[in-house]
Every structure is written in structure tokens, then in C-alpha cells.
Wavefront OBJ file of the C-alpha trace (Angstrom):
o trace
v -47.934 12.054 -73.197
v -48.666 9.115 -76.203
v -52.196 7.584 -76.321
v -51.473 4.977 -77.044
v -48.366 5.075 -73.821
v -50.652 6.328 -71.102
v -53.682 3.678 -72.051
v -51.065 0.968 -71.441
v -49.580 3.098 -67.952
v -53.656 2.871 -67.216
v -53.345 -0.595 -67.711
v -50.187 -1.236 -65.249
v -51.890 0.470 -62.828
v -54.698 -1.246 -62.636
v -53.257 -3.942 -62.263
v -53.184 -5.129 -57.521
v -49.703 -5.190 -57.526
v -48.932 -2.267 -59.227
v -51.503 0.275 -56.913
v -49.184 -1.457 -53.463
v -45.924 -0.346 -55.604
v -47.335 3.430 -55.851
v -49.234 3.549 -52.601
v -45.559 2.570 -50.387
v -43.985 4.736 -53.153
v -45.757 8.170 -52.007
v -45.718 7.356 -47.768
v -41.907 6.987 -47.751
v -42.416 10.069 -49.279
v -44.503 11.779 -46.998
v -43.517 10.567 -43.948
v -41.441 12.931 -42.294
v -43.939 15.175 -42.881
v -46.476 13.905 -40.820
v -46.738 14.674 -37.104
v -47.714 10.898 -35.868
v -49.175 11.745 -32.046
v -46.909 11.552 -29.073
v -43.461 9.375 -30.608
v -42.862 12.335 -33.139
v -43.010 15.475 -30.537
v -39.536 16.226 -28.806
v -38.705 14.449 -26.167
v -37.751 16.974 -22.858
v -33.556 16.302 -22.066
v -33.101 14.902 -18.568
v -31.266 17.188 -16.599
v -27.515 16.826 -15.387
v -25.961 15.105 -11.964
v -23.544 17.606 -10.345
v -21.132 15.855 -8.450
v -19.900 15.808 -5.140
v -18.675 19.170 -3.287
v -20.521 21.029 -6.217
v -23.299 23.646 -5.725
v -26.604 21.917 -5.953
v -30.235 23.264 -5.356
v -33.171 23.950 -7.469
v -32.618 21.556 -10.812
v -29.329 21.237 -10.187
v -29.527 17.492 -8.235
v -26.482 15.258 -6.580
v -25.951 12.694 -8.391
v -25.059 11.531 -5.321
v -25.653 11.778 -1.705
v -27.670 14.850 -0.613
v -27.428 18.562 -1.038
v -26.559 19.972 2.484
v -26.229 24.278 1.986
v -26.562 24.060 -2.230
v -23.678 22.066 -1.848
v -23.572 18.063 -2.550
v -22.400 16.090 0.046
v -21.909 12.535 2.017
v -24.621 11.578 4.973
v -23.396 11.531 8.940
v -22.586 7.992 8.385
v -20.912 8.431 5.513
v -18.004 9.374 3.590
v -16.943 10.587 0.612
v -15.098 7.978 -1.941
v -14.764 9.445 -5.636
v -17.840 10.926 -7.598
v -19.580 8.963 -4.433
v -20.221 7.863 -0.444
v -19.194 5.354 0.860
v -19.477 3.989 4.890
v -17.958 5.695 6.736
v -16.243 2.827 8.197
v -15.275 2.078 4.635
v -12.522 2.444 2.277
v -11.290 3.756 -0.715
v -8.146 3.111 -0.981
v -5.547 0.411 1.237
v -4.045 3.319 2.680
v -6.785 3.634 5.352
v -7.252 -0.325 6.137
v -4.775 -1.471 9.174
v -1.472 -2.822 8.044
v -1.426 -6.748 9.328
v 1.150 -7.467 11.241
v 1.360 -11.538 9.275
v 3.480 -11.947 7.215
v 1.750 -14.246 5.169
v -1.283 -11.399 4.632
v -1.346 -8.621 2.539
v -3.998 -5.860 2.856
v -6.276 -4.928 0.802
v -9.263 -3.088 -0.135
v -12.158 -4.598 -1.885
v -15.666 -3.607 -3.122
v -14.929 -1.077 0.010
v -14.223 -3.138 2.779
v -10.603 -4.205 4.213
v -9.491 -7.769 4.017
v -6.280 -9.571 3.224
v -4.897 -11.812 0.610
v -1.850 -14.717 0.752
v 0.975 -13.557 -0.096
v 2.996 -16.853 -0.877
v 7.117 -17.428 -0.827
v 7.046 -14.051 1.257
v 9.637 -14.972 4.477
v 8.095 -15.974 7.738
v 9.286 -17.193 11.668
v 12.753 -15.534 11.397
v 13.694 -16.507 7.741
v 13.480 -20.064 7.768
v 9.669 -20.744 6.311
v 8.251 -19.497 3.659
v 4.035 -18.497 3.122
v 2.077 -20.967 1.447
v -0.592 -20.542 -1.006
v -2.935 -20.216 1.731
v -1.022 -17.707 3.340
v -0.004 -19.687 5.954
v 3.424 -21.032 7.385
v 5.780 -23.744 6.343
v 8.389 -25.243 6.679
v 11.561 -25.778 4.078
v 13.033 -28.947 4.220
v 16.738 -29.087 3.409
v 19.205 -31.862 3.392
v 22.105 -29.461 4.399
v 21.941 -25.900 5.581
v 22.778 -23.941 2.769
v 19.326 -25.351 1.085
v 17.604 -23.104 4.623
v 16.776 -19.536 3.199
v 18.477 -16.927 4.537
v 22.754 -16.108 5.774
v 24.177 -16.546 8.364
v 25.526 -13.993 10.973
v 27.925 -13.773 13.898
v 23.822 -13.567 15.932
v 22.352 -16.956 14.245
v 23.869 -19.580 12.395
v 21.397 -22.145 10.087
v 20.828 -25.553 10.329
v 19.633 -28.749 8.974
v 17.733 -31.438 11.617
v 15.630 -33.843 10.548
v 14.642 -32.737 7.177
v 13.729 -29.324 8.579
v 15.332 -25.673 8.400
v 16.585 -24.228 12.119
v 18.751 -21.978 13.691
v 21.371 -21.832 16.227
v 21.971 -19.373 17.955
v 24.085 -17.355 19.281
v 24.751 -17.128 23.713
v 24.270 -13.431 24.574
v 26.399 -11.040 24.425
v 28.135 -12.611 21.874
v 30.342 -9.899 20.744
v 29.699 -8.520 16.649
v 31.048 -4.676 16.143
v 32.410 -2.116 18.337
v 30.878 0.674 15.609
v 31.126 3.381 15.668
v 34.918 3.941 17.537
v 34.497 5.851 20.516
v 31.165 5.758 21.117
v 31.627 4.064 24.970
v 29.586 1.289 24.425
v 29.830 -2.094 21.846
v 27.133 -3.935 19.910
v 26.902 -7.756 21.386
v 24.138 -10.647 20.057
v 20.617 -10.234 22.128
v 20.069 -14.040 22.343
v 18.019 -14.671 19.466
v 19.774 -13.975 16.886
v 18.994 -10.731 17.078
v 21.863 -7.714 18.103
v 22.085 -5.342 21.407
v 24.325 -2.544 21.964
v 25.707 -2.441 25.933
v 27.828 0.183 27.330
v 31.592 -0.398 27.024
v 33.905 1.923 28.531
v 37.170 0.491 26.707
v 35.812 1.564 23.963
v 36.888 5.517 24.985
v 37.091 8.413 22.007
v 39.836 9.680 20.590
v 40.929 12.813 22.311
v 43.364 12.946 26.053
v 42.351 10.174 28.487
v 42.367 12.724 31.141
v 40.033 15.696 29.087
v 37.389 12.381 27.934
v 36.269 9.012 28.962
v 33.587 6.638 29.487
v 32.129 6.237 32.403
v 29.075 3.766 32.243
v 28.921 3.837 29.148
v 27.680 7.786 28.510
v 30.941 9.919 27.190
v 32.204 12.548 29.766
v 33.935 15.303 29.110
v 35.326 17.132 31.537
v 39.016 17.035 33.695
v 39.716 14.283 35.372
v 41.128 15.049 38.364
v 44.677 15.911 39.222
v 46.254 12.389 40.704
v 43.690 10.336 39.119
v 45.488 7.232 36.880
v 45.733 7.700 33.458
v 48.448 5.503 31.387
v 48.215 2.638 31.399
v 48.242 3.460 35.009
v 51.993 4.596 35.093
v 51.066 7.983 34.625
v 48.582 10.289 35.438
v 46.030 13.716 35.210
v 47.761 17.178 36.386
v 43.940 18.378 36.564
v 44.228 20.213 33.406
v 43.779 17.242 30.876
v 47.074 16.444 30.679
v 48.207 12.854 32.249
v 51.718 13.589 33.203
l 1 2 3 4 5 6 7 8 9 10 11 12 13 14 15 16 17 18 19 20 21 22 23 24 25 26 27 28 29 30 31 32 33 34 35 36 37 38 39 40 41 42 43 44 45 46 47 48 49 50 51 52 53 54 55 56 57 58 59 60 61 62 63 64 65 66 67 68 69 70 71 72 73 74 75 76 77 78 79 80 81 82 83 84 85 86 87 88 89 90 91 92 93 94 95 96 97 98 99 100 101 102 103 104 105 106 107 108 109 110 111 112 113 114 115 116 117 118 119 120 121 122 123 124 125 126 127 128 129 130 131 132 133 134 135 136 137 138 139 140 141 142 143 144 145 146 147 148 149 150 151 152 153 154 155 156 157 158 159 160 161 162 163 164 165 166 167 168 169 170 171 172 173 174 175 176 177 178 179 180 181 182 183 184 185 186 187 188 189 190 191 192 193 194 195 196 197 198 199 200 201 202 203 204 205 206 207 208 209 210 211 212 213 214 215 216 217 218 219 220 221 222 223 224 225 226 227 228 229 230 231 232 233 234 235 236 237 238 239 240 241 242 243 244
């Protein structure tokens, strides 16, 4: 190096600031090779746990539950829900919860516990009321019958009485239909807005009335005795299943 340039460099390095910069640069260059103690040592890898139903034992620890007979499982008073153990009385899905009989509530499984929540707008009490946001059945107000929810049938009709929707039921045994034909029965109103089936011996099956007929709502398939009236009373059965 040129003697003049060397003298200038020596004077710059003699300054305090220049010495600090030089030392910092030297430390940065050698830091990767310096062992700083425990922090510089390679950390030991943590062993992974195994899921429920998998083989366990030794270093293979269960993520949940306990290791029994070399398999991860839930304790006696718990059951499996995904990869965790929950109380045996809890739920994992809503299908495990009992169906509610209240039309204004629906079942749910929240935090592994069965519960219910409101069903706003659901039909309740025969279709004349609606469920509110609190899960209670509220009356529907009206000015005329057509304002009331639901449909009119042979066995029930909507009415608007005192500003509230109500139902009027047809009398018991009001005829509804003869369907299906020929089964010795008929459908009638049950007096509460629904229907029921009762015997009807006039609903005779297709065929010769002397070979197949109704008896107390039961279809009979055997020949009537000879001389039994048939054809509206103007003829008689011949005993071989024919009306003569």
C-alpha cells in the first residue's frame, strides 16, 4: 500500500467511531461460528401424539383419552367424538339428541350438550298459530277467515272470531271419501279436524256378490249359501258363487 494512503487509513482507524464500526463488522462476520451456549444447541424434537384408535405405548402417547391394551381409547365414563373424548351423556351430533315434541323448538348439539332453540314462524296448534322468536306459540290475528294460515278441508274450516283465527270441526262420521274402492270401508271425519276409517259393507269389492262380499268391514272371499238374497233382493245365490 502507498505509504501516504497507509498513514491516512491508520489515522481514520485511530478515531473512536471507526473502531466501533470495525469491531461490529468483525463480530457480524464471526457470529455464525460462535457457540453461545444452551441457546445455540439444537433443540430436541417433541414427540407427536397419536389419535384415538391408533396403536400406543412407549413413546407413542395418546393425544386424548388413555392407552389401553396398546390402543388409544376413551375412559369408561366417556365416549369418542372425533379425536377427543366427551362425557358419555353428551352429544357429538344433533342426531344423538332426543327429538322435541314442541313445534316451536328444534333440537341442537352445542358444546357437546343437547339443547333446543326457537323456530320462529313454525306452525303450531293445528296450524292456526305461529311460533314467535322466544319459542312460544302465538295466536294469529285476522279480519277475515282468509287471513288465517292453513287450508280448509272437509273436516275443518278456518274462521275469524273476535279478531283471532280459530278452527271449526265437522261432525264425527262426516263422509270424506270412499277411497280405495271395494275395501269394505270408508273415510270419515273424526270430529277433531282429522280423518278416520270405519267399516262400510256397502263398499263391496268388484266381482260376483255371491262369491266376494263385505262382512263387518272385512272382505269375504267364499261362496254364499244357496238361497242367500242378491241382486238387490230380486235374485238368489246358487251356492256356487253366482247370483241367479
